[in-house]
N, C-alpha and C positions, 0 to 999 in steps of 0.2 A: 326437105332434107334435115336430119338432126345431126348437129355437130358431135363428132366423136372426140375422145381425148387426143387421138393422134392428129385430127384436124386442127384442134386448138393449139397443140404444140407446134405444128408446122406454121400456123399463122403467127404465133408468138415469135418463132425463130425468124421468119421473114420480116416481121415488124422491127425486131431488134437490129438485124443486120442492115436493113435499109435506112432506118432512122440514124444509124451511126454516122452516115455520110455528113450529117449536119454538124458533127462535133469533132471530126478528125482534125480540123484545123487548129483547135485550141492549144494542144501541147506543142504544136509546130510553129507557133508564133515566133519564138526565139530563132529557130532555124531559118524560117522564111525571111525574117528581117535581115539576118546576116547574109544569106545567099543573094537576095535581091537588092541589098544596099539601102534599106529603109529603116526607120525607127521602129522600136518595139510597139509603141502605141499605134503607129500607122498600120503595122501588121495585124494588130488586135482588131482593127476595123472589119476584118474578114468575118468575125463573129456576128456582128449585127447585120452585115451585108447578106450573109447566108440566111439569117433568120428573117430578114425582110423579104428575101426571095421566097422563103417558105410561106410567109404570111400571104404573099401574092398568089402563090400556087393554091393555097387553101381557098382563097376567095374566088379564083377563076376556074379551077379544075375540079375541086372536090364536089361542088354542087351538081356536076354532071353525073355523079354516082346515083342520083335519084332519077336520072333520065336514061342513062346508058347501061348496058350490061356490064357489071362491075369487073368481071374477070378480064375481059378484053381491054377495058380501060386501064387496069393495073399493069397488064403486059406492055401496052404502048408507053405508059409513063415510065416504067422501069427501063425500057430501051433508051429513052431520052436521058435518064439518069446516068446510064453507062457512058453515053456520048459526052455529057457534062464533065464526068470524072476524067475522061481521057484528055479533054481540053485543059482541065486544071493541071494534069500531070505534065503537059507539054508547054504550059504557059511560059513565054520567054521574058515577060515583064509583069510587074505587079498589077497594072491595069487589066491585063488579060485574065489574070488570076481572080481579080475582083469580079469581072463579068462572069467568069466560069463559076465562081462561088454563088453569085446570085441565081444563075441558071440551075446550079445544083440544088440550091434551096427550093427553087420553083418546082423542080421535078421530084423532089424527095418527099412527096405528100402521100405516097402509097400507104404508109401506116394509117393515115386518116381515111383511106378507102377501105382498108381491111377491117377496121373497128366497126363501122356501120354495117359492113357485110356480116360480121360475127354477131352483132346485135340483132340483125334481121333473121339470122338462122338459129339463134339460141332460144331455148324455151324461156318464157318470161320469168319463171321462178329461179332460173340459173343465170340470168343475164348479167347481173353484177359480178358473179364469180367468174364467168367467162371473160368479161371485159377486164377484170382484175388480173387474170392469168395472162392475157395478151399484153396488158400494160406492164406486167413484170418483164416480159420479153423486150418491150420498148425501152423501159428504164435501164435494163441491163445493157442494151445496145448503146444507149446514151452514155452511160458511165464507163463501161468497159472499152468503148471506142477510144476514150482518152488514154487508157492504159496501153492498148495495142498501138495506137498512133504514136505515142511518145517513144515507146521501145523500138518500133520499126523505124521511125524517123531518125532516132539517135544512131542506129546501126547502118541504115541503108540510104538515108537522106529523105527529105520531106516529100519529094516527088514519088518515091516508091509507095508511100501510103495511098496515094490516089490510084496508082496502078493496081495495088492490092484490092482496093475497094471496087474498082471496075471489074476485076476478076470475080469477086464475091457476088456482085450483082448479076453477072452473066450466068453463074451457076443458079442463082435464085430464079432467074428468068425461066430456066428449065424446070425447076421444082414447081413454080407457080403453074406453068403450063400443064404439068402432069397431075398435080394434086389439088389445086384449088377448085371448088365447086362453082357451077354456074350460079349467078345471083341476079335475077332480073328485077328491076325496080317496079314499084307500084304506082309511081307518079305518072299522071297523064298530062302532058303539056309540052312546052318548048323551052328553049334556053332563056328567052325573054321573060316568060312567066315564072321561071324559077327565081330570077332575081327580084321580081315583084313580090314573090312570096317570102323572100328573105326579109324584106322590109316589114311584112306582116307578122313575122316571128318576134321582132324586137320588143313589142310591148309586154311580152310575158315576163312577169317578175322573177320567176325561177331562172330563166335564161339570163336576164340582166345581172342578177346577183352572181351567178356562176361565172359569167364573163369577167366581171370586175375582180372577183376574188382570185381567179386563175391568172389574170393579167398581172396583178400586183405580186402574187407568189412567184410567177415565172420571171417577173422583173428582178426580184431578188436572186433567183437562180441564175439568170443570165449575167447579172452584175458580179456575182461571186466567182463563177468559173472563168470570167474574163480577167478580173483583177487578181485572182489567186495565182495565175501563171506569172504575172508581173511581180507579185509579192514574194512567192517562193523562188523566183528566178533571180532575185536580188539579195543583198545583204540582209540578215546574217546567214541565210540558207545557201544561196547560190546554187540551187538545184538545176540539173539539166532537164530537157524536155521529157526524157524517159523517166526520170525520177518523179517529176511532177505528174506524169500520166499515171503513175502507180497509185496516186491518191484516188483515182477513179474506182479502185477496188474497194475502198472504204465506202464510197457512195453507193456501190452496188448493193450493199446491205439494205438500202432503202427500198429495193425492189420487193422485199418481204412485206412491205406495207400495202402493196397493190391488191393482192388477193384478200388480205385481211380487211382492207377498207371496202372492197367489193362485197364481202360477206356481211359486214355491218350494214351496208346500204340495202342488202336484200332483206335483212331481219329488223333493222331499226331505222330511225330517221338518219339519213346520210349527213345531215347538217351537224350531227354530233361529231362525226369523223372529221368534218371540215374544220370545226373549231379546234379540235385536238391537233390537227395538222398545223394550223396557224400558230398555235402556242409553241409547238415544237420548233418551228422555223425561227420564231422570235428568240427562243432559248438558245438556239444554235448561234445566233448573231451576238448574243450576250457573251457566250463562251469565246467566240472569235475575237471579240474586243478585249475581254479581260485576260485571256490566256493565250495571246497571239504567238508567244515564243515557245509554247509547249506543243510539240508535234503530236503527242498522245492525245491531248484534249482537242487539238485541231482536227484529228481524225474522228473523234467522238462527235464533234460539232458537224462534220460533213455527213455522218450517218444520220444525225437528227434532222439536218436540213433536208436531205433527200427522202427520209421517212415521212417527214411532215408534208413535203411537196406532193408525194404520191397519195397521201390521205386526202389532201385537198382536191387533187386532179381527178382521181378515180371516182370519188364521191360526187363531184360536180358532173362528170361525164355520165355517170349512171342516172342522175336526176334528169338531165336534158334528153337522154335517149328514151326516157319513159314518157315524155310529153306528147309527141306526135309520131307514132311509129312510121308512117309513110314519108315523114320529112326528116329522117335521121341524118342523112347526108347534109341537108341544108342547116339543120340545127348544129351539126358538128362544124360546118363551115363557119358560121357566126362565132361559135364557141372557140374554135382553135385559131381562127384568124385574129381575134382579139387577144387570145393567149400569147401568140407568138409576136404580135405587135408589142405586147408587154415584155416579152423576152428580149426582143431587139432593142427596145427602149432601155431596158435594164442594162444590157451590154454597153450601150452608148453612155448611159448614166454612170456605169461602173468606171469606164475610162475617164469620164469627166471628173468624178470624185477622186479617182486616183491622182490625177494631175493636180487637183485642188488641195488634197490633204492626205494622200496615201491611204494606208489600210484603215486608219481611224475614221477617215471621212467616208470610206465605203461602208463600214459597219454602222455608222450613225445614219447615213442615208437609207440603207437597206432596212434598218429597224423602223424608220419612219414609214416606209412603204407598208410594212406588216401592221403597224399601228393603224394606218388608214384602212387596211383590209379588215381588221377587227372592228373598226368603227362601221364599215359597210355591213359587216355581218350583223352587228347589233342593231343597226337601223332596220334591216329587213326582218330581223327576228321580232323586233318591237312592233312592226307593222303587220305582224301575223301573216307572213308570206303565204300566198296561195298559188299553186301551180295551175294557172288558168290555161284553158285549151283554146287556141286561136286557129282559125282556118288557114291552111297553108296553100 
């Protein structure tokens, strides 16, 4: 089957609306803290708990996409996502909400099943563009989820956001049933052999570099969106959750980088796009530090941050999907598990730095992460990185 534009658009829509479940909690931190009688920093832990659940789901569920029929797998996991959202909406105490958030992260891995499916069905010469288009949907889901969540939470309460998300996922379940193509895997083996093959993928230099660069970049991303809520929610701004969520609209401009980075990866060395992305992220942190009281420049820095992140992410993902076609789900498992461990660690680090020294400490710590990423990039470049092919 050849993917049509409508197929790609539907996959992008589903990817964006489902991945949004991971980020609805961020603008709700202030409301959840007040309603459940906990501190703002404690409520902020939902960010990294959800991301840790996502990393666990990537590790234990996504590899099955190389073994099971992908459409059926996506339908089952989406159903479990709906159940997790309903539990979160009904949570009577913070501990239950934490458990529901972990389960929600664990089951919201459908976008990482859709991407390998699209890579499998796309023509090789269009793979980067197709992945970039779907990644645009994913990024819009990530960023606009904050805007929607903040506004809905302010007007109807934080629980209404989870009820809304459960309704959206129920509709998507019907869309996926009707429109997604069948996608049978090429891998011949069992669950145990899949995990043995994951270990065999690790020595590949391209995969190693992609994982490290993505983990460090998403570490900054996670730290920013966690501490930003605390920063803008306090003096001198004192913004509400709805107002903070509106900053997601600025970040949505970064989605424009995804198809652009994909096209560069199709025509040139994707490492050029990766370097550009890392420099843009570093520049955004400099602006955050020097012009922290200027909302206009704050918005410009958000755009640069998300534009840079997409350049790094899409280019890395295009590279790893080209390594071993029959192992795309397993390659994506390693890549995205490490990526979201980086994001979860970044969220935790952001809260730690906030307690240590506020916004200045966040900016300094995040800049150090990107400088480490640039050092990793330079190391692999100087060693004349080769994309070796290993048996999976």
